[in-house]
C-alpha positions as CSV (number, residue, x, y, z in Angstrom):
1,M,93.1,88.7,60.0
2,T,89.6,90.3,59.4
3,N,89.1,89.4,56.3
4,L,90.0,85.4,57.1
5,K,87.7,85.6,60.5
6,G,85.0,86.8,58.0
7,R,85.9,84.1,54.8
8,V,86.0,81.4,57.7
9,L,82.5,82.4,59.5
10,V,80.7,82.7,55.9
11,A,81.9,78.5,55.7
12,F,81.0,77.8,58.9
13,V,77.6,79.7,58.0
14,L,77.4,77.7,55.0
15,V,78.4,74.1,56.3
16,V,75.4,74.8,59.5
17,F,72.5,75.6,57.1
18,T,73.3,72.7,54.1
19,L,73.7,70.4,57.2
20,A,70.6,72.0,58.4
21,V,68.5,71.8,54.8
22,S,69.3,68.2,54.3
23,G,68.0,67.5,57.6
24,C,69.8,64.8,60.5
25,G,67.3,61.8,59.8
26,T,67.5,62.2,55.4
27,I,71.3,61.9,56.2
28,L,71.4,59.0,58.4
29,Y,68.5,56.7,56.9
30,P,68.1,57.5,53.2
31,E,66.1,54.7,52.9
32,R,62.9,56.5,54.6
33,K,62.3,58.2,51.9
34,T,60.7,55.1,49.8
35,A,60.2,53.1,52.5
36,A,56.9,51.6,54.4
37,L,56.3,54.0,57.4
38,S,54.6,53.6,61.1
39,N,53.1,56.0,62.6
40,E,55.6,55.6,65.8
41,L,58.6,58.4,66.0
42,D,62.0,58.2,65.8
43,T,63.1,59.8,68.8
44,G,66.9,59.9,68.2
45,V,66.0,62.0,64.8
46,V,63.7,64.1,66.7
47,I,65.7,65.1,69.5
48,M,68.6,65.6,66.7
49,D,66.6,68.0,64.8
50,C,65.6,69.9,67.8
51,L,68.9,70.8,68.5
52,W,69.1,72.4,65.2
53,L,67.4,74.9,66.7
54,L,70.5,75.9,69.0
55,A,72.2,76.9,66.0
56,G,69.4,78.9,65.1
57,I,65.8,79.1,64.6
58,I,65.7,78.9,60.6
59,P,68.2,75.5,60.5
60,G,66.0,73.9,63.3
61,V,63.0,74.8,61.6
62,I,64.2,73.8,58.1
63,A,65.8,70.2,59.9
64,I,62.9,69.5,61.3
65,L,60.0,70.2,57.9
66,V,62.7,68.2,56.2
67,D,62.9,65.2,57.8
68,H,59.1,65.4,58.9
69,S,57.9,65.8,54.9
70,T,60.9,62.9,53.6
71,G,59.5,60.8,56.8
72,A,62.5,60.3,58.0
73,W,61.1,60.9,61.6
74,Y,59.4,57.4,61.3
75,L,60.6,54.3,62.2
76,P,59.7,51.6,59.2
77,E,56.7,49.5,59.6
78,S,57.2,45.9,60.8
79,E,53.9,44.5,60.1
80,V,53.2,41.8,57.2
81,G,49.8,40.8,55.6
82,L,49.2,37.4,55.6
83,S,47.0,34.6,55.3
84,P,46.3,31.2,55.8
85,G,47.1,29.1,52.8
86,D,49.8,32.2,51.8
87,T,53.6,31.3,51.0
88,V,56.2,33.8,52.6
89,L,60.0,33.7,50.5
90,V,62.7,35.7,52.3
91,N,65.9,35.6,49.9
92,I,68.9,37.0,51.9
93,Q,71.7,38.1,49.3
94,G,74.8,38.4,49.6
95,P,78.0,36.2,50.7
96,A,78.1,34.9,54.3
97,P,80.8,36.6,56.6
98,A,80.7,33.7,58.5
99,D,79.2,29.9,58.7
100,C,76.2,29.3,60.2
101,Q,72.2,28.9,60.6
102,V,69.8,31.0,59.6
103,T,65.7,30.2,60.1
104,L,62.8,31.8,59.4
105,G,60.0,30.6,61.7
106,L,55.9,32.0,62.7
107,L,55.8,32.1,66.5
108,S,52.6,32.9,68.7
109,A,52.3,35.7,70.4
110,S,53.0,33.8,73.4
111,G,56.4,32.1,71.8
112,E,55.0,28.9,70.5
113,E,56.2,27.3,66.9
114,L,52.8,27.6,64.6
115,T,54.5,25.8,62.1
116,P,58.3,24.2,61.2
117,K,60.8,26.4,60.3
118,A,62.3,26.6,57.3
119,S,66.1,26.5,58.0
120,A,69.0,26.9,55.6
121,R,73.0,26.8,56.2
122,A,75.3,29.5,55.1
123,T,78.9,28.9,54.7
124,K,81.6,31.8,54.9
125,G,82.1,33.8,51.8
126,K,78.8,32.2,50.1
127,E,75.4,32.6,49.6
128,L,72.4,30.8,50.3
129,D,71.2,27.9,48.2
130,G,67.7,30.0,47.4
131,P,65.4,31.5,49.6
132,L,63.6,30.4,52.7
133,S,60.0,29.6,52.7
134,L,57.4,29.5,54.7
135,T,53.9,28.4,54.1
136,I,51.1,29.2,56.4
137,P,48.7,26.2,57.2
138,S,44.9,26.3,55.9
139,G,42.4,27.6,58.6
140,M,45.0,29.1,60.8
141,E,44.6,32.1,62.7
142,T,47.8,34.5,62.1
143,G,46.6,37.2,63.9
144,G,49.3,38.5,66.6
145,A,51.8,35.8,65.6
146,R,55.5,37.4,64.3
147,L,57.5,36.2,61.3
148,V,61.2,35.8,62.7
149,L,64.6,35.6,61.3
150,T,67.3,34.5,63.2
151,V,71.1,33.7,62.4
152,D,72.4,31.1,65.1
153,G,69.3,31.3,67.1
154,R,69.5,35.0,67.8
155,E,66.7,36.7,66.3
156,Q,68.2,39.4,63.4
157,A,64.9,40.2,62.6
158,Y,60.7,40.3,62.8
159,W,57.6,41.2,61.3
160,T,54.6,41.6,63.3
161,V,51.7,39.4,61.3
162,C,48.8,41.1,61.0
163,Q,45.3,39.0,59.5
164,E,44.4,40.0,55.5
């Protein structure tokens, strides 16, 4: 019986150290290893890594070091640089889960539309006909504006525009 308890303990310790070495954020957000990241911390990942300190100093420190070095601690960058005259193309791939209206618009900081929206209709099970295209008019000040992607009028993603 003692031999079985020893094996279970060894297996448990191996699982804990394996998970700690890979880091929580690295497991949950593998795309962050190659994405452009902001300087804003993802508090959920930081808290999960710090909780590993309860299991032991070594697993906690390893989780923190792995997630910090891979960048999994940081939220993805949500800025895009646009200048007047630039054209933005957003290509949404894959079949639509339902019939819907997809739009791309440029809004001022106060929410006012700066350009006419690019719009496309998606049919369930089919892809959009092509990318959404939005051209920034010449002479327009784009700093502080937001590029907003909506589906059936609900905001799904946005990017803060910084002047290039």
